[in-house]
VOKE-577940 format. One record per residue (C-alpha): x, y, z. Coordinates in steps of 0.001 Angstrom, whole numbers, padded with zeros to 6 digits, always signed. Each point is the difference from the previous one (the first is absolute). Last residue first. Layout:
% residues N
XYZ
...
//
This chain:
% residues 108
-009438+018163-005220
+000809+003479-000813
+002558+001885+001733
-000032+003651+001947
+002693-000318+000440
+003057+000088-003259
+001989-003884-000381
+003199-000412+000137
+002080-003593-001245
+002962-001718+000580
+001724+002297+003264
+003344-000788-000326
+001664+003116+002201
+000944+002080-003190
-003827-000981-001549
-001226+001291+003307
+002156+003225+000244
-000454+000412-003581
-004062-000557+000093
+000273+002820+003000
+002282+002789-002166
-003203-000364-002504
-002349+001059+002778
-003238-001784+000102
-000355-000659+003679
-003311-001006+000588
+001310-004037+000267
-000538-003516-001136
+004277-001308-000439
+000259-003397-001499
+003227-002585+001653
+000234-002707-002286
+002121-002435+002457
+003644+000024-000361
+001098-000315+002744
-002057-001699+002412
+001689-002017+002709
+001266+003890+001118
+003104+002179-001632
+000781+003145-001327
-002838-000207-002172
-002841-000815+002792
+001336+003238+001920
+000103+002514-003038
-003936-001524-000833
+000171+001266+003866
+001758+002543-000139
-002754+001723-002928
-003350-001019+001883
+000875+001876+002304
+000843-000976+003795
-000949+001204+003105
-003212+001638-001439
-001461-000710-003631
-000322+001741-003088
+001664-002014-002715
-002329-003346-000444
+000513-002559-000979
-000774-003322-001706
+002054-003356+000266
+000321-002786-002629
+000799-003809+000653
+000538+000241+003555
+001695-002659+001959
-000564+000661+003210
+001418+000758+003821
+002895+002947-000669
-002073+001552-003055
-003232-000064+003438
+002127+001807+002136
+001372+001931-003323
-003557+001113-000188
-001057+000955+003733
+002935+002438-000189
-000765+001787-003844
-003262+000042+002015
-003036-001149+000432
+000200-003788-000961
-002145-002168-001528
+000181-003900-002169
-002443-000551-002579
+000096-003829-002081
-000823+001037-002793
-003649-002153-001554
-001070+001609-002348
-003000+002049+002020
+003304+000792+002449
+001175+002922-002088
-002795+002405+000143
-001200-000595+003407
+003504-000079+001447
+000546+003451-002657
-002786+001519+001585
+000378-001272+003633
+004394+000951+000147
-001627+003262-000943
-002669+000800+002504
+002722-001376+002208
+002061+002964-000336
+003913-000006+001523
+000192-001971-003238
+002016-003555-000901
-001987-002398-001975
+002788-003388-000095
-001515-002558-002886
+000412-003829+000073
-000619-001922-003034
-000919-003311+000322
//
């Protein structure tokens, strides 16, 4: 079964993503921020991570850098789902190793 980690400090966004993806048979794990996301990355074999950028504690960019620097999931695809739209932010995520970018709000 394909396992997807959703990392967002908004429970509403996590619930919307979960409701969109679960009917297709994906196993969904959730984390409320970057630090919690890193804990899940340490414990689980993941097929995809979808992460917000703006979160308290550890933001999405910091989490992506940590995952790529060394974890048991160093090559997992990471999609950024955020309200950030600047080219500089997109370039920073690409340089850090993010696989793709989606803007909020999203449509299922």
